[in-house]
Structure formats: C-alpha cells, structure tokens
C-alpha positions in Angstrom: -30.6 -34.6 -23.8 -34.1 -33.4 -23.8 -34.8 -29.8 -22.2 -36.0 -30.8 -19.1 -33.5 -32.7 -18.2 -31.1 -29.8 -19.2 -32.4 -27.6 -16.5 -32.2 -30.1 -14.0 -28.6 -30.3 -15.2 -28.0 -27.4 -14.6 -29.7 -26.5 -11.8 -28.1 -29.0 -10.0 -24.6 -27.3 -11.0 -23.1 -25.4 -8.7 -22.5 -21.7 -9.7 -19.9 -19.2 -9.7 -19.5 -18.2 -5.3 -19.2 -14.2 -5.6 -15.5 -13.9 -4.4 -14.4 -16.8 -7.6 -15.6 -14.0 -9.6 -13.9 -11.6 -7.8 -11.1 -13.2 -7.6 -10.8 -15.0 -11.9 -11.5 -10.6 -12.5 -8.3 -9.8 -10.0 -6.1 -12.3 -12.1 -7.7 -10.9 -15.8 -7.0 -7.5 -14.9 -3.6 -8.1 -13.4 -3.0 -9.4 -17.2 -4.4 -6.5 -17.8 -1.8 -4.7 -16.3 1.3 -6.2 -17.0 0.6 -4.5 -21.0 1.9 -1.4 -19.9 5.4 -3.1 -18.7 6.0 -5.5 -21.4 5.8 -2.2 -23.8 8.4 0.5 -21.1 10.7 -3.3 -21.5 10.4 -3.2 -25.2 10.5 0.6 -25.3 13.7 0.0 -23.4 15.6 -3.3 -25.4 15.0 -1.2 -28.6 16.8 1.7 -27.3 19.7 -0.6 -26.1 19.8 -1.9 -29.5 19.8 1.6 -30.7 22.9 2.7 -29.0 21.3 6.0 -28.8 21.7 7.2 -25.1 24.8 6.3 -23.1 25.3 3.2 -20.6 26.3 5.8 -17.4 22.5 6.9 -18.0 20.5 4.0 -19.1 22.2 1.0 -18.5 21.0 -2.2 -21.1 17.9 -4.6 -19.6 20.8 -7.6 -19.5 22.7 -5.7 -17.1 20.8 -4.4 -15.1 18.8 -8.3 -15.4 22.5 -9.8 -14.5 23.5 -7.2 -11.4 20.4 -8.1 -10.0 20.7 -11.9 -9.8 24.6 -11.9 -9.2 22.7 -9.4 -6.1 20.3 -12.0 -5.4 22.7 -15.3 -5.4 25.1 -13.5 -3.3 22.5 -12.7 -0.4 23.3 -9.1 -0.4 20.0 -7.9 -2.1 18.0 -10.3 0.7 19.8 -8.8 3.0 19.1 -4.7 2.3 15.4 -6.1 1.2 15.0 -7.7 5.2 16.4 -4.3 6.8 14.2 -2.2 4.4 11.0 -4.2 5.3 11.4 -4.4 9.4 11.7 -0.7 9.2 8.5 -0.7 6.9 6.9 -3.1 9.6 7.7 -0.8 12.2 6.7 2.4 10.9 3.9 1.6 9.4 3.0 -0.2 13.0 3.5 2.6 14.7 1.8 4.8 11.8 -1.1 3.0 10.6 -2.5 2.0 14.1 -2.1 5.6 15.7 -4.1 7.5 12.8 -6.8 4.3 13.1 -7.3 5.0 16.1 -7.2 8.1 16.3 -9.6 8.1 13.3 -12.4 6.1 14.8 -12.2 8.5 17.7 -12.4 11.9 16.1 -15.2 10.1 13.9 -17.7 8.5 17.0 -17.0 11.2 19.2 -17.3 14.6 18.5 -15.9 16.0 21.6 -12.1 14.2 20.1 -13.2 16.1 16.6 -13.4 19.2 18.1 -10.4 18.8 19.7 -7.8 16.8 16.9 -9.2 17.4 13.2 -8.4 21.1 13.1 -4.7 19.9 14.2 -4.4 16.5 11.5 -6.4 18.4 9.2 -3.4 21.4 8.9 -0.5 18.9 9.3 -1.6 16.1 7.3 -1.2 19.0 4.6 2.1 19.6 5.2 4.7 17.3 3.0 6.2 14.5 5.7 9.6 14.2 3.6 9.4 18.0 4.3 9.6 17.1 8.3 12.9 13.7 7.9 15.3 16.5 8.7 13.4 18.0 11.7 13.1 14.2 12.5 16.5 13.6 12.0 17.5 16.2 14.1 15.4 15.3 17.2 16.0 11.4 16.7 19.2 11.5 15.5 20.7 9.2 12.2 20.1 5.9 13.9 16.7 3.3 13.1 14.0 5.6 15.6 14.4 8.5 13.1 13.9 6.0 10.3 10.8 4.1 11.6 9.5 7.7 12.9 9.7 9.4 9.1 7.7 5.9 8.5 5.5 6.4 10.3 4.7 9.8 9.8 3.8 8.7 6.1 1.7 6.4 7.5 -0.5 8.1 10.2 -2.4 10.9 8.1 -3.3 8.3 4.9 -5.4 6.4 7.4 -6.6 8.5 10.0 -8.3 10.6 7.2 -10.1 7.2 5.4 -11.5 6.3 8.5 -12.9 9.9 9.7 -14.4 10.4 6.4 -16.2 6.2 6.6 -17.3 6.9 9.8 -18.5 10.5 9.4 -20.3 9.4 5.7 -22.0 5.9 7.6 -25.6 6.4 5.4 -27.8 8.4 8.3 -30.8 5.2 7.6 -28.3 2.3 9.7 -28.6 4.6 12.3 -32.8 4.2 11.7 -32.5 0.5 11.5 -30.2 0.2 14.5 -32.6 2.6 16.3 -35.7 -0.5 15.3 -33.5 -3.2 16.3 -33.0 -1.1 19.4 -28.7 -1.6 19.2 -27.0 0.1 21.8 -23.9 2.2 21.2 -21.3 -0.9 21.2 -23.4 -2.5 18.6 -24.3 0.4 16.6 -20.8 0.7 16.6 -19.2 -2.6 15.9 -22.6 -4.0 13.5 -23.2 -0.9 12.1 -20.3 1.8 11.8 -16.9 0.1 11.7 -17.9 -2.7 8.4 -19.9 0.7 6.9 -17.3 2.6 7.1 -14.6 -0.3 5.6 -14.4 0.5 2.6 -13.0 3.8 3.6 -10.6 1.9 6.2 -9.0 -0.4 3.7 -8.8 2.1 1.2 -6.6 3.6 3.6 -4.5 0.9 4.9 -3.8 0.3 1.1 -2.5 4.3 0.4 -0.9 4.5 4.0 1.3 1.0 3.2 1.8 2.8 -0.1 2.9 5.9 1.5 5.0 4.0 4.2 7.1 2.1 1.2 7.2 5.7 -0.7 8.8 7.2 2.9 11.9 4.7 3.1 13.9 6.0 0.3 14.0 8.9 2.2 14.2 7.7 5.7 17.1 5.3 3.9 18.4 7.9 2.3 19.9 9.6 5.6 22.5 7.5 8.0 21.6 4.3 7.2 24.1 1.4 6.2 21.8 -1.0 5.3 18.5 -1.0 3.2 17.4 -0.7 -0.1 17.1 3.8 0.0 20.9 3.2 0.9 22.2 1.0 -2.3 20.6 3.0 -4.3 22.3 6.0 -2.9 25.8 4.3 -2.5 25.0 3.6 -6.2 24.1 6.8 -7.1 28.0 7.8 -5.6 29.7 5.4 -6.7 28.1 5.9 -10.9 26.8 2.3 -10.6 23.6 2.8 -12.5 22.7 -0.9 -12.9 22.1 -1.2 -9.3 20.2 1.6 -9.0 18.1 0.1 -11.0 18.2 -2.8 -9.4 16.9 -0.6 -6.3 14.4 0.7 -8.4 12.7 -2.7 -9.6 13.2 -4.0 -5.7 11.0 -1.4 -4.5 8.3 -1.7 -7.8 8.7 -5.4 -7.0 7.5 -5.5 -3.4 5.2 -2.1 -3.6 3.2 -3.9 -6.1 2.9 -6.9 -3.8 2.3 -5.3 -0.9 -0.9 -3.4 -2.7 -1.7 -6.5 -4.2 -1.5 -8.4 -1.0 -4.3 -5.4 0.2 -6.4 -5.4 -3.1 -6.5 -9.4 -2.0 -7.7 -8.9 1.4 -10.6 -6.2 0.8 -12.0 -9.2 -2.1 -12.6 -11.0 1.1 -13.7 -8.4 3.2 -16.4 -6.3 0.5 -17.2 -10.0 -0.9 -21.4 -9.0 0.8 -20.8 -5.6 -1.8 -22.4 -6.9 -4.7 -20.8 -3.0 -6.7 -17.6 -4.1 -5.5 -15.1 -4.6 -8.2 -12.2 -4.5 -6.4 
C-alpha cells in the first residue's frame, strides 16, 4: 500500500469522539482507583490469617461476605437500602433545590446577595450534624426530622458552589453579550449559567455526598429501618460483621452515586477541551 492510499484510508476512518476518549479515560481511572481497595482487602486477609486481632474488633473478610450474601438473598439488606435511598432522595431534593435556587438568586441579584449571603456564610460554618439534636427536638423522631437533617446537609454545598460559579463568570463574556445584544434572559441562559455549570456540578457532587453522610446521623435516632439503623442495631447487639456490611453498603452506594455525577459531568462538560473529569 503506497503512502497516498494510506493517507486516504486514515482520512476516511473516523477519529474517536472527544466524549469517547473521556469515557475511556474515566474507565482507566476507575481501574487505577481499584488498586487501593485491593491492597486494603489483602492486608485484611493477612491480619485475619495471623489471628493478631480479636474477631470482635475485626471480623474475618469471609464472614462479612457471608453475612452480606445472606442479608442480600433474604431481602433484608435491600429493604434497608430502599428506606435509606428514599430518605436521601427526599432530603436531597428539598435541600439541593433550595440551595441551587438561593445560589442562583444571590449570584444574579445584588440585593438578594446582600440579604441572604451573610447569613448563609455564617450558617454553613456550623456543622450541620451539630444541628441534628435541635432538628429532632423541633420535628420529633419521625421521618420529617430525618429528611430535614439530610436536606440541611445538601443545602450549603450546592448554594456555595452555584453562588461562586455565577460570581466568577469571566467579564469578557459580558462584553460578548453586549456585542451580540443579548437581553437579560439570554445573558443568563446562554452565558452565565453555562459558564457556572462546572461549579454547579461540583456542588451537586458534593451535596449528594454530604446527603449520604448525613443519612447515618439521621437514622441513628428514632429509626426502625435503614442502613444507619442497621449499623446502630448491630453495634448494640455486638455484631461486627453486620456493622461492616453496613459500611460496605454506604461505600458502594456512595461510589455509585458519585460515578453517576461524574458521568453527567462528562456528558454536560464535553465542550471544555481541558476538562479531565
């Protein structure tokens, strides 16, 4: 095959799309991320075989896997996960939407910024988990208090990142908007929000993570179902295998949720040449 034919063939072959390259990079990164868990599991097995740590403190890996499988096939584990996911969904929907809305309003409207941002900056410095006893006092031990605790965790990350994303929009974009004679609505929808989208997605990712963490505290008090309740009950009944199963569930579900948001970022931010995920 001569060089000209080879060149024509290379031109005819479609090159990989940018989003395809990013997905492959994301997959390779996931494989790299599996190295540390494998090392941890290996060390766990070595400790188990050495017998240097009592089973009441660190159960064997195989007993945890067996307990996990038994709870899974019995439906007990899926039932607890379902209750937890429902609480997180409601709490995140309330807190996340409120944080997103307030962040957009404070970022776009100076008067609202002056009105609410100082209070939001102060409140975000208060650990939301420290508010849990007060929330329980106000809303009781039912589902309402658990959802409010999760919503409080979801509120501030999305608010802060949305607010900063809008405030840090490049001034050159506004000059472009003047040249194109954009009205206020088009400035917001075509320039400001797209430019702030990376920050908003980062806020979304952090907000979901904090919501999932807040679930533990929410289900520690007055809950009868959920993964947090499962861990608390296992602690009281001295069942370390079940505690590790609960921790494993939190880790797996949290990682799945985070990966979904990362894939969403890859999809929505594929126009950014320097975006690496």
